[in-house]
MARVO-691764 format. One record per residue: x negated, y negated, z negated of N, C-alpha, C in turn; residue in one letter. Coordinates in steps of 0.001 Angstrom, whole numbers, padded with zeros to 6 digits, always signed. Example, Ala and Ser with C-alpha at 12.3 -4.5 7.8 and 13.67 -1.06 7.14 Angstrom:
2
-013190+005690-007800-012300+004500-007800-013200+003300-007800A;-012850+002250-007080-013670+001060-007140-012900-000030-007870S;
END
This chain:
111
-071576-078243-121568-070488-078585-120633-071297-079585-119752M;-070818-079192-118281-071253-079736-117378-070624-081182-116987A;-071613-082253-116717-071220-083624-116195-070439-083676-114960D;-069470-084567-114905-068997-084930-113815-069704-085491-112707T;-069538-085487-111474-070548-086389-110305-070470-087685-110725F;-069684-088266-111163-069923-089650-111382-070639-090065-112675F;-070675-089260-113741-071666-089176-114728-072992-089003-114296Q;-073317-087923-113375-074338-087671-112576-075185-089040-111896E;-074185-089701-111199-074431-090645-110662-074790-091891-111282L;-074244-092137-112309-074715-093202-113464-076019-092761-114185L;-076042-091612-114537-077313-091034-115133-078427-091199-114209K;-078450-090991-112864-079620-091220-111857-079919-092534-111829C;-078809-093381-111703-079121-094847-111624-079936-095558-112833F;-079409-095103-113964-080070-095871-115177-081219-095047-115733F;-081528-093817-115259-082884-093094-115371-083892-093906-114715I;-083776-093976-113207-084513-094790-112551-084685-096072-112719A;-083888-096968-113264-083837-098070-113793-084929-098112-114912F;-084695-097292-115983-085388-097299-117178-086618-096924-116749G;-086856-095762-115975-088491-095635-115640-089231-096897-115112V;-088538-097347-114156-089083-098744-113540-089212-099866-114485L;-088488-100194-115202-088432-101299-115862-089547-101036-117396L;-089095-099893-117675-090088-099504-119020-091393-099136-118686G;-091672-098506-117549-092981-098118-117232-093832-099365-116774G;-092997-100310-116088-093756-101624-115565-094180-102608-116725S;-093167-102677-117591-093396-103576-118849-094558-102951-119919L;-094334-101604-120076-095552-100965-120976-096868-101088-120233I;-096858-100524-118864-098128-100662-118120-098657-102000-117927G;-097874-103005-117862-098416-104519-117934-099205-104778-119014G;-098835-104102-120277-099686-104552-121525-101139-104021-121224M;-101394-102981-120519-102606-102394-120291-103323-103586-119215A;-102716-104215-118434-103208-105006-117618-103846-106170-118643S;-102947-106642-119640-103296-107791-120363-104463-107447-121266F;-104542-106124-121781-105589-105730-122617-106857-105663-121741V;-106741-105313-120771-108141-105257-119716-108619-106598-119163T;-107708-107644-119456-108019-109075-119138-107657-109397-117886G;-106754-108796-117173-105978-109141-116022-104659-109875-116396K;-104252-110367-115147-102992-111364-115591-101854-110487-115901P;-101035-110660-116848-099953-109753-117430-098703-109614-116493L;-098186-110871-115867-097244-110654-114976-097621-110179-113652F;-098654-110409-113010-099328-109852-111716-099381-108283-112035T;-099881-107933-113296-099865-106548-113349-098680-105834-113599G;-097612-106530-114336-096282-105659-114198-095649-105637-112835I;-095925-106653-111972-095373-106725-110435-096001-105386-109850A;-097297-105349-109968-097965-104387-109237-097704-102881-109702Q;-097346-102758-110866-097087-101535-111559-095791-101193-110897I;-094703-102344-110977-093444-101895-110637-093367-101360-108911S;-094243-102014-108194-094505-101393-106812-094825-100007-106872K;-095787-099592-107656-096465-098254-107396-095385-097237-108161S;-094572-097559-109032-093785-096741-109750-092377-096397-108921L;-092068-097417-108075-090949-097192-107393-090505-095490-106904H;-091369-095072-106150-090886-093633-105588-090895-092639-106879I;-091596-092841-107910-091915-091977-109130-090521-091973-109973W;-089815-093192-109788-088449-093387-110633-087510-092752-110043A;-087575-092724-108722-086831-091785-107983-086677-090605-108139I;-087849-090037-108154-088298-088585-108439-087881-088142-109786V;-088115-088966-110679-087743-088517-112194-086142-088579-112462A;-085454-089573-111609-083929-089641-111741-083420-088444-111309A;-083938-088186-110245-083085-086868-109607-083567-085433-110205I;-084305-085528-111102-084553-084193-111748-085865-083589-110903G;-086613-084132-110176-087778-083426-109348-087204-083204-108060G;-088126-082945-107118-087824-082772-105753-087301-081443-105362T;-087635-080395-106247-087362-078971-105662-085916-078639-105710F;-085409-079238-106831-084015-078953-106823-083072-079634-105875D;-083262-080891-105619-082774-081401-104585-082955-080889-103079T;-084128-080343-102797-084315-079827-101668-083651-078494-101352L;-083670-077814-102416-083014-076574-102602-081676-076876-102312S;-080873-077803-102806-079582-077943-102416-079259-078644-101143N;-080122-079360-100564-080121-079655-099104-080164-078393-098248F;-081044-077446-098541-081184-076246-097873-080036-075517-097722E;-079345-075330-099010-078076-074735-099258-077086-075240-098481R;-076950-076466-098413-075872-077204-097679-075643-077092-096342G;-077232-077275-095893-077266-077091-094442-077183-075716-093975F;-077796-074610-094599-077772-073223-094196-076282-072629-094385Q;-075634-072948-095496-074405-072336-095786-073160-073314-095304E;-073408-074558-094809-072535-075183-094040-071623-075931-095191G;-072277-076199-096406-071716-076958-097428-072095-078340-097292E;-071396-079274-096501-071712-080643-096143-071313-081405-097403T;-070372-081115-098245-070054-081775-099478-071436-081770-100502K;-072029-080645-100370-073334-080775-101635-074343-081508-100695E;-074569-081533-099619-075458-082437-098936-075091-083950-099124V;-073826-084274-099004-073396-085604-099282-073613-085948-100811F;-073389-085058-101542-073641-085287-103140-075008-085591-103336K;-075955-084874-102952-077253-085371-102957-077588-086413-102602Q;-077160-086664-101262-077575-088001-100594-077086-089084-101571F;-075988-088986-101975-075555-090126-103156-076317-090224-104383L;-076677-089060-104819-077427-089137-106087-078832-089975-105770L;-079494-089571-104771-080706-090148-104231-080329-091850-103973I;-079288-092103-103397-079120-093416-103226-078824-094210-104542L;-078370-093524-105326-077895-093993-106735-079363-094419-107420S;-080112-093427-107277-081524-093690-107860-082242-094903-107446A;-082272-094688-105874-082804-095969-105336-082190-097335-105556M;-080941-097299-105987-080253-098480-106364-080824-098893-107756G;-081056-098060-108808-081704-098160-109967-082854-098934-109954G;-083799-098202-108978-085296-098688-108715-085264-100059-108046T;-084300-100350-107262-084220-101838-106653-083566-102749-107595H;-082664-102595-108446-082130-103441-109526-083299-103719-110572T;-084085-102643-110862-085371-102827-111727-086189-103625-110999G;-086696-103605-109971-087525-104230-109219-086978-106007-109093T;-085789-105920-109022-085158-107408-108932-085503-107959-110229L;-085292-107250-111182-085273-107853-112582-086750-108118-112974I;-087539-107052-112650-089152-107480-112745-089424-108900-112015I;-089169-108935-110646-089277-110188-110074-088852-111584-110557A;-087818-111088-111239-087191-112327-111909-087831-112716-113299W;-088283-111667-113899-089019-111967-115135-090241-112472-115028L;-091097-112027-113895-092445-112365-113613-092712-113765-112844T;-091650-113756-112134-091718-114956-111042-092625-114596-110061G;-092900-113355-109782-094015-112761-108711-092804-112389-107660E;-093353-112865-106303-092546-112080-105211-093021-110924-105067H;-092015-109846-105024-092365-108406-104772-091855-107906-103384I;-092728-107846-102335-092200-107253-101282-091808-105787-101218A;-090743-105667-100609-090370-104072-100624-091327-103150-099819P;
END
């Protein structure tokens, strides 16, 4: 059964949020094990995971690019707008995760 568009938006948001938050917290443990500061490691990892969380949330770049191409070539502006909203939702998830990481670690994370 296919998900509605609103369900897809929520999935994109929370997948990006989970990838960023989980990856940063678990990856920060590696910083701790190697003798580096835990909170600084978590903050640095969250900066580097930002784009990958977005890519994971939208299901890879090729599907999104093919939908963009189809939307532009076949005049389906509705499909282009949907893909834009999905990417925007994933970006919102990563931004929310980054804010929570900054709040938890007390580190200032520049965008």
